[in-house]
N, C-alpha and C positions, 0 to 999 in steps of 0.2 A: 625496411629491408636493409640488411647489413651491407656496408660498403666493402667491396673487395679490397683486401689489404694490399695486394700486389698492384692494383690499379692506382690506389692512393699514392703508393711510393713512386710510381712512374710519373704521376702528375706533379708531385713535389720536386722531382729531379729533372723536369723538362728543361732542356738547354736550348737557347735561341741565339742567333747572331745579334751583334750590336746594331743600332743603339738600343739600350735597355730602358732609357728614360724617354718617354714620349713628350712631344711639344706641339702646341697648336700652330707653330710657325711652319712655313713651307717656302720653297723657292718662289712659286708664283706670288704668294702673299708679300714676301720681302721685296721682290722686284717691282710689283705694282705699287707698293708703298713708296719706294724710291721715286718712281715715275710721278706719283701724286705729289711728293715733296717738291718736285720741279715745276709743277703746274703754275703756281703764282708767278714765278720768274718767266715762264713761257708766255703767259698771258701779257705780262708787261712788255716783253720783247716784241710780241706781235703788235701791240698797240704802238710802241715807240718806233720800231723800225718798219712796220707796215708789211705789205705783201711780200717783199723780198725775203724777210725773215720767215714768214709763214711758209713760203714755198721751199726754202732751204730745210726747214724742220720736217715738213711733210715728205720731201724727197729722201731725206736721211732715214726716217723711220720706215717708209714703205720699202725702200731698197734693202734695208737691213732685214726686215721680216721676210721679204721675198727670197733673198739670198739664203737665209737660214732654212726656209722651207725646201728650196731646191736641193741644197746640200744634204739635208737629212733624208730626202727622197733618194738621192743618188747613193748615199751611204747605207740606205735601208735601216735607218734609225727611227725611233719614235719621233713623231712630229711634235715639237714643243714650242711652237710659235706663240701659244697662248700663255706661256709662263711670264711674259713681260721682259725677258732678258734682252731679246733682239730689239724690242722697242726702246729699251733704255740705252742700249749701245748706240743706236741710230740717233736718238735724241741728244745724248751727250756729245756725240761727235758733231752734230749740226750746231750745237750751242758753242762749240769751239771755233766756229768758222765765221768769216765776215758775212753779214746778211745778204750782200749783193753778189756772192760767189755764184758763177754759172752753175746751173742745175746738174750738168753732166760731171762736173768736178765733185760735187757733193755726192752724187751717185757712185762715182768711182771710189771715193773715200769710204762710203758706207759698205760697199762690196769688200774692200780690203779689210775693214774692221771685222767683218763676220767670217769671210772665207779664209783669210790669211792669219789674222791675229787670234781668232777664236777657234775655228774648226780645223785648221791645219795642225793644231796642237792637241786636238782631241775633243773639242767642244767645251761647253760650260763646265767650269771647275778645273780645267787643265791648262788654260792659257796662263803664261807667265808674265805677259805684258798687258797693260790696260788697252783693250781694243780701240776705244775711241781716240786715245792719244797716239796710238800707232798710226791710225788713219790720218790724223792731223799732221803728224811728222812727215808722212809720205806725201801728203798734199803740199806741204811747205817745200819739199825737195822738187816735186814735179812742177808746181805752178807758183813759184815764190812771189811773182809780181801780183797775181790775182789774190793771193793769200794776205798780202799786205797793202791792198788798195782799199781805201775807205771813201765811200761816196758821202756827199753832204746830206745831212738830215735837215732839210730846209723847213720842214713843217713844225718840228718840235725841238730839235737841238739848236740852241742859240749860243753855245760857247765853243764847242769843238766841232768843226765841220769837215775837215779833210785829213785829220790825223788823230790817232789815239793819244791819250795823255802820256803813256809810256814812250811813244814815239817822239812826242814833243820834248819830253825830258831828256831822251837820249841824244837827240839831234840839236836842240837849242838851249838846253839847260833849265834849271829850276825856276829862275827868275822869269823867263819867257813863258814857262808853263803857268805860273800864277797869273801873269798878265793876260794870258789867253782866256782865263776864266773870269778875270776881273779882280778877285782877291782870294785869299786862302779859304775864307768861309764859304764863298760860292763854289770853290773847287771841291771842298769836302762835301758840300750838299749834292753836287752833281755826281760825285763818286758814290755817295751813299745811296742816292735815289736811282741812279743809273741813267741820268739824262746826259749822256756823253757818247762819243763814237767808240767803236770797238767790236769785238765779236759778239754774237748773239748772247752768249753766256756772260759777257761783261755788262750785265744789266743791273738791276737793283740789288745792291749788296744786302739791303735789309730783307728782301724777299728770299734771297738765297740762304741767308743766315737763319731765317725762320724755318725754311725747309730743312736745314741741317739740324736745328734744335728738335724738330719733329722726329727725325731719324734717331737722334740721341735718346729722346724720350721713349721711343719704341724699342730701344736696345739694339738696333741694327748696326750702329757705329758707336765707337767709344769717343768720348769728348776729348781725350788726350791728343788724338791725332790732328784734328783740325786746329785746336787751340795751340798746340806746340808748333805746328808748321807755320801758321799765321804769325804767332808770337816770335818765332825765330827770325822770320823775315822783318818784322817790325824792329826788333832789337838790333839786328845787324845793320839795317839801313839807317838807323839812328846813329849808330856808332861810326859807320863809315860814310859820313855825309860828304856833299860836294865841296864844302869849304874846310874840311878837316875833320878830326875826330869829334863825335857827338854833335854834328851839325845837320844831320839828315832829317827827313820828314817821315817818320815811321807810319803815321796814319795814312798818308797818301799811298805808300807802298803796300800797306795791308789791304787797301780797298782797290788798288789798281789791277788792271789785267784780269787774268783768269784765276787769281789766287783763291778767291772765296769758293768758286765752284770746284776748283781743283782740290782744295783742302777738304771740303765736306763731301764731295760726290765721287772723286776719282782716287785720291790718296787713300781712301777708306775702303776701296774695292776688296771684298772679302777673299777673293781668289789670289790676288797678286801682292798681298802684303804679308808680313811675318805673322806667325801664329800667336806668339806670346805677347803679353802686355809690354814687357821690356823691349822686345823686338819692334813692336809698333812705335814705341817712343823713339828708338834709334832711327827708324824709317822716316818719321815725321820731321825730326830735327835735321836729318841728312837732306831731305827734300827741301826744307827751308833754306839751308846753307847753299845748296846748289842753285836754287832760284835767285838768291841774292848775288851769287858769283856771276851768273849769266847776265843778270840785269845790269850790274855795275861794271863788269869787266868784259863781257862778251860783245860780239857785234850785233846780236839780236836783242831788242828791248825787253822781251818777255822770256821767262825761263821756266814757268810752271810745268809745261808739257814735258820738256826734256828732263827736268829734275825728277819727276815722278817715274818716267821711263828708266832713267839711270838707277833709281833706287829699286825699281822692279828687278833690275839685273842682279842686285846684291841680296835680294830677299832670301834665296836659298842659302847663301853664306851666313846671313843673320840667323836663320833658323838652325843652322848647324852649330853655331857657337853660343847662341842664346837659347838654352833649352830649359823647360820647366823642371823644377825640383821633383825628383822621383817620389812617388807616393810611399810614405813610410820610411823614407831615408832620413838619416840623422843630419846634424848640422855639418 
């Protein structure tokens, strides 16, 4: 049977909206993969900090998912709590908190992350700030004492019991920091493995890095951002050391605080970072510079949260001035 010529022409000229290239990736697949990348560090934190950390993480996740569900019902939007984004926001926020934080503070932070930082701006894909870090910053302003109180880990931690390494460095100096751990090798080991006090996400650097490598392998994040942010912190803290130029301890600063989890899991947030590769590099280096500035010159010992939020502010400006070359344009 002959094919109708007019029908053939119409089929050849069919026009559809973008995207025209299909991909097996989807929002749920990406979000659940990022959640999976955090699982080893979550298990370690649960083992090391015990029930307080487990409670904090559960409250963070449950309240985040529940808040998203209620808001989407009120807004009469599709319910997307199964896509893993709310779970990820609640988990990341919880990992930025002290393990012994009262549950209602964790719940309040989780609510703010979803209701204010995410849905007040339109929902997933429209927020300009990282929701987990907005929640942490709000909790720091609301309950500064509780957010900087660290209980002794008497069962497993035998080096740092009442303060984080960055707190000791800020208040007592580098010499006292090393003496607290015994020697530099013991300090590096504790920082690398995570046997130290701090936020839940200041756990095993090794496990967080492995999770980040998994995300790089999957193509969900670019290696330049975590490497440049962490590297910038290392180089600058080595140059501007406590005893003059080039006397700093870069390895300590690269492993300390929330730098590893921030660089791999928050600074790489697809929604709140620049679009172009060059823009991402500017973002990462800028976040590293701000982290060092806050750590060395600010009144607060840690600067990862605020550095990423400040760079989120300038992301639209970076995207305006750092644009990709037009397809087909000359030199």
